[in-house]
C-alpha positions in Angstrom: -81.5 19.0 -7.9 -78.5 21.1 -8.4 -77.4 23.3 -5.4 -77.4 27.0 -6.2 -74.0 28.5 -6.4 -75.0 31.2 -4.0 -75.2 28.6 -1.2 -71.6 27.5 -1.8 -68.7 29.3 0.1 -65.5 29.8 -1.8 -62.1 30.7 -0.5 -59.4 32.6 -2.4 -57.0 29.8 -1.5 -59.1 26.9 -2.7 -57.5 24.7 -5.3 -59.6 24.5 -8.6 -60.1 20.8 -8.0 -61.5 21.6 -4.5 -63.8 24.1 -6.0 -64.8 21.5 -8.5 -65.5 19.0 -5.7 -67.7 21.6 -3.9 -69.7 22.1 -7.1 -70.3 18.3 -7.7 -73.0 18.0 -5.1 -75.9 16.4 -7.1 -76.7 13.3 -5.0 -77.8 11.1 -7.8 -74.6 11.8 -9.6 -72.2 11.5 -6.7 -70.3 8.5 -8.1 -70.0 10.1 -11.5 -68.9 13.4 -10.0 -66.2 11.5 -8.0 -64.8 10.0 -11.2 -64.8 13.3 -13.0 -63.2 15.0 -10.0 -60.4 12.4 -9.9 -59.8 12.8 -13.6 -59.7 16.6 -13.4 -57.3 16.3 -10.5 -54.8 14.1 -12.4 -51.4 15.6 -13.1 -51.8 15.0 -16.7 -54.9 17.3 -16.8 -54.2 20.7 -18.1 -54.3 23.4 -15.3 -55.9 25.9 -17.8 -58.7 23.4 -18.6 -59.1 22.7 -14.9 -59.5 26.4 -14.2 -62.0 26.9 -17.0 -64.1 23.9 -16.0 -64.2 25.0 -12.4 -65.9 28.3 -13.5 -68.6 26.5 -15.5 -71.2 27.0 -12.7 -74.5 25.2 -13.0 -73.6 23.5 -16.2 -70.7 21.9 -14.4 -72.9 20.5 -11.7 -75.4 19.1 -14.2 -72.7 18.2 -16.9 -74.8 20.2 -19.3 -74.1 22.9 -21.8 -70.6 23.1 -23.1 -69.0 21.3 -20.1 -69.1 17.8 -21.5 -67.4 19.0 -24.7 -64.8 20.9 -22.7 -64.2 17.8 -20.5 -64.0 15.5 -23.4 -61.4 17.7 -25.1 -59.5 18.2 -21.8 -59.6 14.4 -21.1 -58.3 13.7 -24.6 -55.4 16.1 -24.0 -54.8 14.5 -20.6 -54.7 11.1 -22.1 -52.2 12.2 -24.7 -50.1 13.9 -22.0 -50.1 10.7 -19.8 -49.2 8.5 -22.8 -46.4 10.9 -23.7 -45.1 10.9 -20.2 -45.3 7.1 -20.0 -43.4 6.7 -23.3 -40.5 8.7 -21.8 -40.2 6.4 -18.8 -38.0 3.5 -19.8 -38.1 1.3 -16.8 -36.6 -1.6 -18.7 -33.5 0.5 -19.5 -33.2 1.5 -15.8 -33.6 -2.0 -14.7 -30.8 -3.0 -17.2 -28.7 -0.2 -15.7 -29.5 -1.4 -12.2 -28.3 -4.9 -13.1 -25.2 -3.4 -14.6 -24.6 -1.5 -11.3 -25.1 -4.6 -9.3 -22.6 -6.5 -11.5 -20.1 -3.5 -11.2 -20.5 -3.6 -7.4 -20.0 -7.4 -7.3 -16.9 -6.9 -9.4 -15.6 -4.1 -7.2 -16.2 -6.2 -4.1 -14.3 -9.0 -5.7 -11.4 -6.7 -6.6 -11.4 -5.3 -3.1 -11.3 -8.8 -1.6 -8.4 -9.7 -4.0 -6.5 -6.6 -3.1 -7.0 -7.2 0.6 -5.6 -10.7 0.1 -2.6 -9.4 -1.9 -1.9 -6.8 0.8 -2.1 -9.4 3.5 0.3 -11.7 1.5 2.6 -8.7 0.8 2.6 -7.8 4.5 3.5 -11.4 5.4 6.3 -11.4 2.8 7.6 -8.1 4.1 7.6 -9.3 7.7 9.4 -12.5 6.8 11.9 -10.6 4.7 12.6 -8.2 7.5 13.1 -11.1 9.9 15.5 -12.8 7.5 17.5 -9.6 6.9 17.7 -8.9 10.6 18.9 -12.4 11.3 21.4 -12.3 8.5 22.9 -9.0 9.7 23.0 -10.3 13.3 24.8 -13.5 12.1 27.3 -11.4 10.1 27.9 -9.1 13.0 28.4 -12.1 15.4 30.9 -13.7 13.1 32.8 -10.4 12.9 33.0 -10.1 16.7 34.1 -13.7 16.9 36.8 -13.2 14.3 38.1 -10.0 15.9 40.4 -11.8 18.3 41.8 -14.1 15.6 42.3 -11.2 13.2 44.1 -9.2 15.9 46.4 -12.2 16.6 47.1 -12.7 12.9 47.9 -9.1 12.4 50.2 -9.2 15.5 52.0 -12.3 14.1 52.6 -10.5 10.8 54.0 -7.5 12.6 56.3 -9.6 14.8 57.5 -11.6 11.8 58.3 -8.3 10.0 60.2 -6.9 13.0 62.2 -10.2 13.5 63.1 -10.5 9.9 64.2 -6.8 9.8 66.5 -7.4 12.8 67.8 -10.7 11.4 68.6 -9.2 8.0 69.8 -5.9 9.5 71.4 -5.4 13.0 72.0 -9.1 13.6 73.8 -9.6 10.2 75.7 -6.3 10.7 77.0 -7.3 14.1 77.7 -10.8 13.1 80.0 -9.6 10.3 81.3 -6.6 12.3 80.4 -4.2 9.7 79.3 -1.2 11.8 80.7 2.1 10.7 80.5 3.9 14.1 80.0 3.2 17.7 76.5 4.7 17.5 75.5 2.3 14.8 76.9 -0.6 16.9 75.1 0.4 20.0 71.8 0.8 18.1 72.2 -2.6 16.5 73.0 -4.3 19.8 70.0 -2.7 21.4 67.7 -4.1 18.7 69.4 -7.5 18.9 69.2 -7.7 22.7 65.4 -6.9 22.5 64.8 -9.7 19.9 66.9 -12.6 21.4 64.8 -13.1 24.5 61.8 -13.8 22.3 63.6 -16.7 20.6 64.3 -20.1 22.0 67.7 -19.0 23.2 68.8 -19.9 26.7 69.1 -17.3 29.4 72.9 -17.6 29.6 73.1 -17.0 25.9 71.0 -13.9 26.1 73.3 -12.5 28.7 76.4 -13.0 26.6 75.0 -11.5 23.4 76.1 -7.9 24.2 79.8 -8.8 24.7 80.1 -11.3 21.9 78.4 -9.2 19.2 80.1 -6.1 20.4 83.5 -7.3 19.1 84.7 -7.5 15.6 84.9 -11.1 14.3 88.7 -11.2 14.5 88.6 -9.9 18.1 86.2 -12.6 19.4 87.2 -15.5 21.5 86.0 -19.0 20.8 83.2 -18.6 23.4 82.1 -15.4 21.6 82.0 -17.2 18.3 79.8 -20.0 19.9 77.5 -17.3 21.3 77.2 -15.5 17.9 76.5 -18.8 16.0 73.9 -20.0 18.6 72.2 -16.6 18.6 72.0 -16.3 14.8 70.6 -19.9 14.7 67.9 -19.1 17.3 67.0 -15.9 15.5 66.7 -17.7 12.1 64.6 -20.5 13.7 62.4 -17.9 15.3 61.9 -16.0 12.0 61.2 -19.3 10.3 58.5 -20.2 12.8 56.9 -16.8 12.5 57.0 -17.1 8.7 55.3 -20.5 8.8 52.7 -19.2 11.3 52.0 -16.1 9.1 51.6 -18.4 6.1 49.2 -20.7 8.0 47.3 -17.6 9.4 47.1 -16.1 5.9 45.0 -19.1 4.8 42.8 -18.9 7.8 42.4 -15.2 7.4 41.4 -15.6 3.7 38.8 -18.2 4.8 37.5 -16.0 7.6 37.2 -13.1 5.3 35.4 -15.2 2.7 33.0 -16.4 5.3 32.5 -12.9 6.6 32.0 -11.5 3.1 29.6 -14.3 2.3 27.4 -13.6 5.4 27.4 -9.9 4.6 26.5 -10.6 1.0 23.6 -12.6 2.3 22.7 -9.9 4.7 22.8 -7.3 1.9 20.6 -9.6 -0.4 18.1 -10.1 2.4 18.1 -6.4 3.1 17.4 -5.7 -0.6 14.6 -8.2 -0.6 13.2 -6.6 2.5 13.2 -3.3 0.7 11.5 -4.8 -2.3 8.9 -6.4 0.0 8.3 -3.1 1.8 7.7 -1.4 -1.6 5.4 -4.2 -2.7 3.4 -4.0 0.5 3.1 -0.2 0.1 1.9 -0.8 -3.6 -0.6 -3.4 -2.4 -1.9 -1.0 0.2 -2.5 1.7 -2.4 -4.2 -0.9 -4.6 -6.5 -1.8 -1.7 -7.3 1.9 -1.1 -8.2 2.3 -4.8 -10.3 -0.9 -4.7 -12.2 0.4 -1.6 -12.9 3.7 -3.3 -14.2 1.8 -6.4 -16.4 -0.2 -4.1 -17.8 2.9 -2.5 -18.3 4.5 -5.8 -20.2 1.4 -7.1 -22.3 1.4 -3.9 -23.3 5.1 -4.4 -24.1 4.6 -8.1 -26.2 1.5 -7.2 -28.1 3.5 -4.6 -28.7 6.4 -7.0 -29.9 4.1 -9.8 -32.1 2.1 -7.3 -33.7 5.4 -6.1 -34.2 6.6 -9.6 -35.6 3.3 -10.7 -38.0 3.2 -7.8 -39.0 6.8 -8.4 -39.8 6.3 -12.1 -41.5 3.0 -11.4 -43.8 4.8 -8.9 -44.4 7.5 -11.5 -45.2 4.9 -14.1 -47.7 3.2 -11.8 -49.2 6.6 -11.0 -49.5 7.6 -14.7 -51.0 4.2 -15.5 -53.6 4.8 -12.7 -54.3 8.2 -14.1 -54.8 6.7 -17.6 -57.3 4.3 -16.1 -59.2 7.2 -14.3 -59.2 9.3 -17.4 -60.5 6.5 -19.5 -63.3 6.0 -17.0 -64.2 9.7 -17.1 -64.2 9.6 -20.9 -66.4 6.5 -20.9 -68.7 8.2 -18.4 -69.1 11.3 -20.6 -69.6 9.3 -23.8 -72.4 7.3 -22.1 -74.3 10.5 -21.0 -77.3 11.1 -23.1 
């Protein structure tokens, strides 16, 4: 028998489906009422219909009066709502997008791996280029230090040759010919000559007699003086010739040394340029790796979002399909009621 409504206690906060559950207390119809209760509680069931049915009173408990008709109409609407909701859930499209996300992530990971490899290669190239540049610069600097003594000696030989030639063609010739115009000129010329002669192969006795022999005019010189003058001029000329030959030989050596030095510095410059290019390439590879890492992170986030959405909608689809099943059971129950 139905339970009188007066014996039921209601709360202002009770959900309509809870009120409905409290009303369905006819023991012989417990299973049927449970099916009806579940159907009315479905999210696809109209809240307005749920409120109206919960106020049906005894007719609701006995499924009499207008309640079956109301329930049938509400269940039809719920069925349509569930079907409409299901039609909007395109799990296949989401799964396709999910596969695309996985493929994008795989591609991003491959690009990241390739970028990391290129960065490693660029770093190795940069390190080797820096080593070669440093070694080339060190070799060029070492050669320069090694050549400094020779370059200094060659320069000194050129200067000595120039001074000796200047004395031979100037003061020595002037004194030999007795062509000085004043005593001051003669003394200055003798001073330059006496400074040069000891550097030649002239003997010591000859060096001592230079001042007196060259200090006389040619017609005033004794036979000894003439011998001294001739021997001195010969020694000076031989000395100048030796210096000239040395300068010529040194000139060739100096050219070769400079060519070698320039060659090494050219190599050092080239290696330095390569080092700079390798440094720029390594920096570019680092930036590429950073971009690849960002792409990978973006692909991971997108995949996570799509996975979450796919799972959520799949769950909703399962829930809606379950609701359809419950609604169909409720409809079948109502249709079978006499």
